[in-house]
C-alpha positions as CSV (number, residue, x, y, z in Angstrom):
1,M,8.8,-32.2,0.6
2,A,9.8,-30.7,4.0
3,L,12.1,-27.7,4.3
4,L,14.9,-27.4,6.8
5,V,16.2,-23.9,7.5
6,R,19.4,-23.7,9.5
7,A,21.2,-20.6,10.9
8,G,24.0,-19.5,13.1
9,A,21.5,-18.6,15.7
10,I,17.7,-18.7,16.1
11,V,15.7,-16.6,18.6
12,T,12.2,-18.2,18.8
13,C,10.6,-15.5,21.1
14,D,8.4,-18.4,22.4
15,T,8.2,-17.1,25.9
16,D,5.9,-15.9,28.6
17,A,8.6,-14.1,30.5
18,P,8.1,-10.4,31.2
19,Q,9.6,-7.9,28.8
20,N,11.5,-5.8,31.4
21,G,15.1,-7.0,31.5
22,I,14.5,-10.0,29.2
23,T,17.6,-11.8,28.0
24,F,18.0,-13.6,24.7
25,E,18.3,-16.9,26.6
26,R,14.8,-16.3,28.0
27,L,13.6,-15.3,24.5
28,G,14.5,-18.8,23.3
29,L,18.0,-18.4,21.9
30,I,19.3,-21.5,20.0
31,R,22.9,-21.6,18.8
32,N,23.3,-23.3,15.4
33,G,19.7,-24.2,15.3
34,S,17.3,-25.4,12.6
35,I,13.6,-25.0,11.8
36,L,11.8,-27.9,10.0
37,I,8.8,-26.7,8.0
38,D,5.8,-28.7,6.5
39,D,5.9,-27.6,2.9
40,T,2.2,-28.4,2.5
41,T,0.7,-26.4,5.4
42,G,3.5,-23.9,5.8
43,A,3.6,-24.6,9.6
44,V,6.6,-25.2,11.8
45,I,7.1,-28.9,12.5
46,S,10.0,-28.5,15.0
47,V,12.7,-26.2,16.1
48,A,15.9,-28.0,17.0
49,E,19.1,-27.2,18.9
50,G,22.6,-28.1,17.9
51,A,22.1,-28.4,14.1
52,E,25.3,-28.8,12.3
53,R,26.6,-25.7,10.7
54,R,27.6,-26.4,7.1
55,S,29.9,-24.6,4.7
56,P,28.2,-24.1,1.3
57,E,31.0,-25.6,-0.8
58,Q,34.2,-27.2,0.3
59,G,37.2,-25.0,-0.7
60,R,35.2,-21.9,-1.2
61,R,34.6,-19.0,1.2
62,E,31.5,-19.5,3.3
63,R,28.6,-17.5,2.0
64,A,25.6,-16.1,3.8
65,E,23.3,-18.8,2.3
66,S,23.4,-22.2,0.6
67,A,20.8,-24.7,-0.6
68,Q,20.8,-28.4,-1.1
69,V,18.6,-31.5,-0.7
70,E,19.3,-34.1,1.9
71,G,17.2,-37.3,2.1
72,G,14.2,-35.8,0.4
73,T,14.3,-32.6,2.6
74,A,15.2,-29.3,1.0
75,V,17.8,-27.5,3.1
76,L,18.6,-23.8,3.3
77,D,21.6,-22.7,5.3
78,F,22.1,-19.2,6.7
79,P,25.3,-19.7,8.7
80,N,26.1,-16.0,9.1
81,C,22.5,-14.9,10.0
82,V,20.3,-14.8,13.1
83,I,16.8,-16.0,12.5
84,V,14.0,-14.2,14.5
85,P,10.2,-14.4,14.2
86,G,8.5,-12.3,11.5
87,F,7.9,-8.8,12.8
88,V,4.5,-7.7,13.9
89,D,3.7,-4.0,13.2
90,A,0.9,-3.0,15.6
91,H,0.2,0.5,14.3
92,T,0.2,1.4,10.6
93,H,-1.6,3.7,8.2
94,P,-0.6,2.6,4.7
95,F,-4.0,3.1,3.0
96,F,-3.4,6.7,1.8
97,A,-2.6,8.5,-1.4
98,G,0.2,11.0,-2.0
99,M,2.9,12.4,0.2
100,R,2.4,15.3,2.7
101,A,4.7,18.3,2.5
102,P,5.6,20.2,5.7
103,G,2.7,22.4,6.7
104,E,0.0,20.3,5.0
105,T,-2.6,18.8,7.3
106,M,-4.3,15.5,7.6
107,L,-7.2,16.8,5.5
108,H,-4.8,17.2,2.6
109,T,-4.2,13.4,2.7
110,V,-8.0,12.9,3.0
111,Q,-8.6,14.9,-0.2
112,R,-5.9,13.0,-2.1
113,T,-7.2,9.6,-0.9
114,R,-10.7,10.4,-1.8
115,E,-9.5,11.3,-5.3
116,A,-7.4,8.2,-5.6
117,L,-10.4,5.9,-4.7
118,L,-12.1,6.9,-7.9
119,D,-9.8,4.3,-9.5
120,L,-9.6,1.4,-7.0
121,S,-7.2,-0.7,-9.0
122,V,-4.6,2.1,-9.3
123,F,-5.0,3.0,-5.6
124,W,-4.5,-0.7,-4.6
125,E,-1.3,-0.9,-6.7
126,T,0.1,2.0,-4.7
127,V,-0.9,0.5,-1.3
128,E,0.3,-3.0,-2.4
129,G,3.7,-1.6,-3.2
130,R,4.0,-0.3,0.4
131,L,2.9,-3.5,1.9
132,R,5.4,-5.5,-0.2
133,L,8.2,-3.2,1.1
134,M,7.1,-3.8,4.7
135,L,7.2,-7.6,4.1
136,A,10.6,-7.3,2.4
137,H,12.0,-5.7,5.6
138,G,10.6,-8.4,7.8
139,T,7.1,-7.4,8.7
140,T,4.9,-10.5,8.3
141,M,1.9,-9.2,10.1
142,A,0.5,-5.6,10.2
143,E,-2.4,-3.9,11.8
144,V,-3.7,-1.5,9.1
145,K,-6.1,1.4,9.7
146,T,-8.6,3.2,7.6
147,G,-9.1,6.9,8.4
148,Y,-8.1,8.9,5.3
149,V,-11.4,9.0,3.6
150,L,-13.8,9.9,6.4
151,T,-17.0,9.1,4.5
152,K,-19.1,6.1,5.1
153,A,-18.7,4.8,1.6
154,G,-15.0,5.4,1.4
155,E,-14.1,4.0,4.9
156,L,-16.1,0.9,4.1
157,Q,-14.3,0.6,0.8
158,L,-11.0,0.6,2.6
159,L,-12.2,-2.1,5.0
160,E,-13.4,-4.3,2.1
161,M,-10.0,-3.8,0.4
162,I,-8.2,-5.0,3.5
163,E,-10.5,-7.9,3.9
164,E,-9.9,-9.0,0.3
165,H,-6.1,-9.0,0.7
166,K,-5.7,-9.9,4.4
167,E,-4.2,-13.3,3.7
168,E,-2.7,-12.6,0.3
169,P,0.7,-14.4,-0.3
170,G,3.5,-11.9,-0.8
171,L,2.0,-9.4,1.6
172,P,2.0,-9.2,5.4
173,R,-1.1,-10.7,7.1
174,L,-3.4,-7.8,7.6
175,V,-5.5,-7.0,10.7
176,A,-8.1,-4.4,9.9
177,T,-8.8,-1.4,12.2
178,F,-11.6,1.1,11.5
179,L,-10.3,4.6,12.3
180,G,-13.3,6.6,11.2
181,A,-12.6,8.9,14.2
182,H,-9.2,10.1,12.8
183,A,-10.1,13.8,12.1
184,V,-13.3,15.8,11.5
185,P,-14.0,16.0,7.7
186,P,-15.0,19.3,6.1
187,E,-18.6,18.2,5.7
188,F,-19.3,18.3,9.5
189,P,-19.4,21.4,11.7
190,D,-17.7,19.8,14.7
191,A,-16.4,16.6,16.3
192,D,-19.7,16.0,18.2
193,A,-21.7,15.9,15.0
194,Y,-19.2,13.7,13.3
195,T,-19.0,11.3,16.3
196,D,-22.8,11.0,16.2
197,Y,-22.6,10.2,12.5
198,L,-20.0,7.5,13.0
199,I,-22.0,5.9,15.8
200,A,-25.3,5.9,13.9
201,E,-24.2,5.3,10.4
202,V,-20.8,3.6,10.1
203,L,-19.9,1.6,13.2
204,P,-22.9,-0.7,12.8
205,E,-21.5,-1.9,9.4
206,A,-17.7,-1.9,10.2
207,R,-17.4,-5.4,11.5
208,A,-19.4,-6.9,8.6
209,R,-16.9,-5.3,6.2
210,G,-13.9,-6.9,7.9
211,A,-13.0,-4.6,10.8
212,V,-11.5,-6.4,13.8
213,Y,-10.7,-3.2,15.8
214,A,-12.0,0.4,16.2
215,D,-9.6,3.2,16.9
216,V,-9.9,6.9,17.7
217,F,-7.5,9.9,17.7
218,C,-8.1,11.3,21.1
219,E,-6.2,14.6,21.1
220,P,-7.0,18.3,21.6
221,G,-8.4,19.6,18.3
222,F,-9.5,16.2,17.2
223,F,-11.6,14.0,19.5
224,S,-12.1,14.7,23.2
225,P,-12.1,12.1,26.0
226,A,-15.9,12.3,26.2
227,Q,-16.4,11.8,22.5
228,T,-13.8,9.0,22.6
229,L,-15.6,7.2,25.3
230,R,-18.9,7.4,23.4
231,Y,-17.3,6.2,20.2
232,L,-15.4,3.3,21.8
233,N,-18.5,2.1,23.8
234,A,-20.5,2.1,20.6
235,A,-17.8,0.2,18.7
236,H,-17.7,-2.4,21.5
237,S,-21.4,-2.8,21.3
238,H,-21.1,-3.8,17.6
239,G,-18.5,-6.5,18.4
240,L,-15.3,-4.6,17.7
241,R,-12.2,-4.8,19.8
242,L,-10.7,-1.4,20.8
243,R,-7.5,0.6,20.4
244,A,-6.8,4.3,20.9
245,H,-4.3,7.0,20.0
246,C,-3.7,8.8,23.3
247,D,-1.8,11.7,24.7
248,E,0.6,12.0,21.8
249,M,0.9,15.8,21.3
250,S,-0.2,16.9,24.8
251,Y,-1.9,15.6,27.9
252,S,-5.7,15.4,28.0
253,G,-6.5,12.4,30.1
254,A,-7.0,10.3,26.9
255,A,-5.2,7.2,28.2
256,A,-7.3,7.1,31.4
257,T,-10.5,7.4,29.3
258,A,-9.3,4.6,26.9
259,A,-8.4,2.3,29.8
260,Q,-11.9,2.8,31.2
261,A,-13.4,1.8,27.8
262,G,-11.6,-1.6,27.9
263,V,-9.1,-1.2,25.0
264,D,-6.5,-3.8,24.1
265,T,-3.9,-1.0,23.4
266,I,-3.2,2.6,24.2
267,D,-0.9,4.0,21.5
268,H,1.7,6.8,21.5
269,C,1.5,7.9,25.2
270,N,4.2,10.6,25.0
271,Y,2.5,12.6,27.7
272,I,0.9,10.0,30.0
273,Q,1.3,10.4,33.8
274,K,2.1,7.9,36.6
275,E,-1.5,7.2,37.3
276,D,-2.1,6.4,33.6
277,I,0.8,3.9,33.7
278,E,-0.7,2.2,36.7
279,A,-4.1,1.9,35.0
280,I,-2.6,0.6,31.8
281,V,-0.6,-2.1,33.6
282,A,-3.4,-3.1,36.0
283,R,-5.7,-3.8,33.1
284,D,-3.1,-5.7,31.1
285,I,-3.3,-3.2,28.2
286,V,-0.4,-3.1,25.8
287,T,1.3,0.3,25.2
288,V,2.1,0.7,21.6
289,A,5.0,3.1,21.4
290,C,5.9,4.8,18.1
291,P,9.5,6.0,18.4
292,A,9.9,7.0,14.7
293,T,7.0,9.4,15.2
294,T,8.6,10.7,18.3
295,A,11.8,11.4,16.5
296,Y,10.1,12.9,13.4
297,L,8.0,15.3,15.5
298,D,10.7,15.9,18.2
299,L,8.2,14.8,20.9
300,P,9.1,13.8,24.5
301,P,9.5,10.0,24.5
302,C,6.9,7.7,25.9
303,P,7.9,6.5,29.4
304,V,8.6,3.0,28.2
305,R,11.0,2.1,31.0
306,E,8.5,3.1,33.7
307,I,5.8,1.0,32.0
308,L,8.1,-2.1,31.8
309,E,9.3,-1.7,35.4
310,C,5.7,-1.7,36.5
311,G,5.2,-5.0,34.8
312,G,3.6,-3.7,31.5
313,Y,4.2,-4.6,27.9
314,V,5.4,-2.2,25.2
315,A,5.1,-2.9,21.5
316,L,7.2,-0.9,19.1
317,A,5.3,0.1,16.0
318,S,6.1,2.2,12.9
319,D,3.0,4.4,12.8
320,Y,3.7,4.4,9.0
321,N,1.8,7.4,7.6
322,P,2.4,10.3,5.2
323,G,2.5,13.1,7.7
324,T,4.2,12.2,11.0
325,S,6.1,8.9,10.4
326,P,6.9,8.1,6.8
327,C,8.7,5.0,8.0
328,F,7.7,1.4,7.2
329,N,10.8,-0.4,8.5
330,L,10.6,-2.0,11.9
331,Q,14.4,-2.6,11.8
332,T,14.7,1.2,11.9
333,V,12.0,1.4,14.6
334,A,13.9,-1.0,16.8
335,N,16.9,1.2,16.5
336,Y,14.9,4.2,17.6
337,G,13.5,2.1,20.4
338,R,16.9,1.4,21.7
339,R,18.1,5.0,21.4
340,L,15.1,6.9,22.6
341,F,13.7,4.4,25.2
342,G,17.0,2.8,26.3
343,L,15.8,-0.7,25.4
344,S,18.2,-3.6,25.2
345,A,18.4,-5.5,21.9
346,A,16.3,-8.3,23.5
347,E,13.7,-5.9,24.8
348,A,13.4,-4.3,21.4
349,L,13.0,-7.6,19.7
350,Y,10.3,-8.5,22.2
351,G,8.6,-5.2,21.3
352,V,8.3,-6.0,17.6
353,T,7.3,-9.7,18.1
354,V,5.8,-10.9,21.4
355,A,4.4,-7.6,22.7
356,A,3.1,-6.5,19.3
357,A,1.4,-9.9,18.8
358,K,-0.2,-9.7,22.3
359,S,-1.5,-6.2,21.4
360,L,-3.4,-7.8,18.4
361,R,-4.4,-11.0,20.3
362,A,-2.7,-12.7,17.4
363,Q,-1.0,-16.0,16.9
364,A,2.3,-14.5,15.6
365,G,5.6,-13.1,16.8
366,R,7.2,-16.4,17.7
367,I,8.6,-19.5,16.1
368,R,6.8,-22.6,17.6
369,A,5.8,-26.0,16.3
370,G,2.3,-26.1,14.8
371,E,2.2,-22.3,14.1
372,P,2.9,-20.6,10.7
373,A,6.5,-20.5,9.7
374,D,6.9,-16.7,9.6
375,F,10.5,-15.6,10.3
376,V,13.3,-13.4,9.1
377,A,17.0,-14.2,8.6
378,L,18.9,-11.1,9.5
379,Q,22.4,-10.4,8.4
380,I,23.8,-9.7,11.9
381,A,26.6,-11.5,13.7
382,A,24.8,-12.0,17.0
383,P,21.4,-11.4,18.5
384,E,22.8,-8.5,20.5
385,E,23.2,-6.5,17.2
386,F,19.4,-6.4,16.8
387,G,18.4,-2.7,16.4
388,W,22.0,-1.5,16.3
389,Q,22.7,-0.9,12.6
390,F,20.0,1.0,10.7
391,G,19.3,2.9,7.5
392,G,19.0,-0.2,5.2
393,N,17.5,-3.7,5.1
394,L,19.4,-6.4,7.0
395,A,16.9,-9.2,6.0
396,A,18.7,-11.8,3.9
397,A,15.4,-13.7,3.6
398,V,11.8,-13.4,4.8
399,F,9.6,-16.4,5.1
400,R,5.8,-16.2,5.4
401,S,3.9,-19.5,6.0
402,G,7.1,-21.4,5.1
403,R,7.4,-19.7,1.7
404,R,10.4,-17.6,1.0
405,I,9.4,-14.1,-0.2
């Protein structure tokens, strides 16, 4: 049986238009539209304009949702909702154990995570709960990083866990990133020695265990631009695509180094300079901005408007982690993006769909015939409200591969 989902408005985000100044019309706004889904494959069959808006029951107040069967097709109505593509979170760290109190460092999380991995089933239950929360708030695809074990065995265990659950129903689709170069573990005297170890011992096995990307935390006190370049070049030689944390806490030339290495994304970028912006845009690199982290740490904002005005793309990501951004909700992140970066509602939606999917080179972030039916029905009166209200969950329903979660 096919499924027809109707709503007061649908924004397909099926566009090749630039992000800067994007309007909802150019993002594929359909008033009173419908999505027809193949119940067998979970793919979109068609997206139609001008679908009739139905009241759930004659003589009763219109509700947010109704269901019926018409001519052998199941029908779900969301007349008071706006449907948008499932969100794509392009930067997350949910594979950790414990919380981190103020003053505790990343190595505290490393120790807690190492201890938790002694019982893999219990650890997975904890991580699974986080991933389910992300999906319930509309995130249907997430880039997820290792980086809180910092041993060969532990980091590869995390990659295997991601690989095992990457397409599991009831969770976001997972894209695995190996972040061995997250911090220097206590077993190593310095970052040079640890970088040598990662290059010789771990990177050669990362792709076979499921890693799609390699990432590095290029920041003073962690990994230098020179170490970053060695690590990224080695990762590329082993078939991994590249991402990099750059210039988050201070300026070190990290973004310029990452651009030279051929990364798909440069993340954070709170302190990048004009010449960095020019290099990022010229190489078609997606900037992944993390406004919840910026707010949590009271950092200067990434120069998002300057990047967009130069013709670049900016994804908005949660950076969900225990120490600097304990936020898994991209609805909240969109609100931060509007407030801290001055984005319009349409630009913010683009950031958690089109730009984020581009950063992962993924078939996601849009509603299009033939592609997975991943979308969210938001309880907002109009698309212009996207990223306005925050502090809760406005998702009336989340669909992943045509199945309601």
